[in-house]
N, C-alpha and C positions, 0 to 999 in steps of 0.2 A: 608529459599527455600520459603519459602511466601512473606519473606519482599522483593523478585525481583518479584516476581507475582507484588507486589502494585506498587515497583517501574514500569513497564513497564507500568501496567494501568498507571497512572501518566503521562509517556511517550504520550502512547498515547491519552489523555485526553486533555492534549493538542496540537498533532495538529489540532484538531479545533479551532487553536488560529490563524491557518495559510491560514486563508481563508480573515482574515483583513491584509489586507498587511501593510494600513497604523500607526496601533496602534499600538502600548509603545511596543509588547512585539514582538513582529513580527521577530525582528531581531535573538533574541536569542530562539527563536522559530526554526527556521534556524540551528542553531548554534547542535543545541540538532538533529537534522532531521540529516547536514552532519554528525555527530559524525556519529550517527545510521548506517550510509549508505557505510562511510569508515571502521570501525571496525567491520562490519554484524553483530552489537549487534543481530539483530531479530533472527537468530540462534539460541539463547538461552532459547525463548521466543516457540522454540520452542522444544526445548530441555526437559522445562518444562512445556509441551501439554497446551500449553495456546492459543488452537484452535479461542475460543469466540474473542480474543483480535487480536491476527490474525484475522479474519474475521470483526472486525471489525475499523484496521487499515485499510487494502482495502479498505470498505466502507467511510469514512473519507477520505481517502485520493481523491478518485474519488468525496467527496462530495463538496470538498475543491479548487478541484485545478482550477485555472482560469489562463486566456490569458492572465494576468498582473504580472503573477509570474516569477520573472527573473529565468535565464536553470538552479542555479542548485538548485533551489527548486523542477525543475521538474526531472531533471533528479536525483536527492536523491531519492525521493518519487519516480521514476523507476528500482532505484538500488537495493532499499531494497524489495520490489513485486516482484521482479524477484532473487533475496537470498532467501527468502519465499519458491520463489516453486521451482527452482533446489532445494534445502536444504531439502525440505520434503516429505518423501518417498513417500507419496499418495498425488493426489492432493486431498482433498477430495471434497465431494458435494459437501457443504457450501461454501467452499469459492470459485469453478466454477461460485453458482450461486450470489455470489456479483458479480463476477469480470462481467457473461456476463450481468447482471441484467443493467450493467455499459452500455452496448451496448446501450440497445431501452430508459433509461431516459431522461430525460432532453432536449427534440429533438430539445430545441430553441438555437437560433445561440449560443447567448453568453454560454449553453455548452459543445458548441461539440470542444472542448480539452477537457472534458472531456469524449468524446464518441470515441474520437481519441486514444488518450489515454490508452481507454479495447482494443482499438484496435490492438492496438502495443500488449501493455500486451498478452492479448491473442495468438497472431499470433508466439512471444516468451516463452509462454503455450507451444503450439505447436510444436515450434523447438526446444522444450531439447531433449536434448537424450535421449533416453527409452521412452519415452516423448509414452504412452499407453493411452491417453484421449476417442476417436472412438471408443475403443478398450472397453470403462467406459462405455459407451452408447452406 
């Protein structure tokens, strides 16, 4: 089980490379991202109770997202985040804080996409069946 956690740790660390769309390994990182989204592999992270790693992944996505990312990258990021939220038994306060902090962070015009993605994600979170987010606070 420790090996699986190490693999997910490497994957999440790799996502930092998404910030450089011209980088030599950008395409390979995108393939990893798309596979994680397509096969919903992030659910295994939840099964392994890698909560801190899920928080780090969300934070990384919000920090690296750019307007010039191809739509497949943006879609895969959003899919992964929604799957994590849907499959979580409860949305933890620390994960919610990561998401909500993206709403107010980077108020510059070049980071508008980050805030818009956070808004969409929060909307998806509130729309989840059985989501009692308001009651939790």
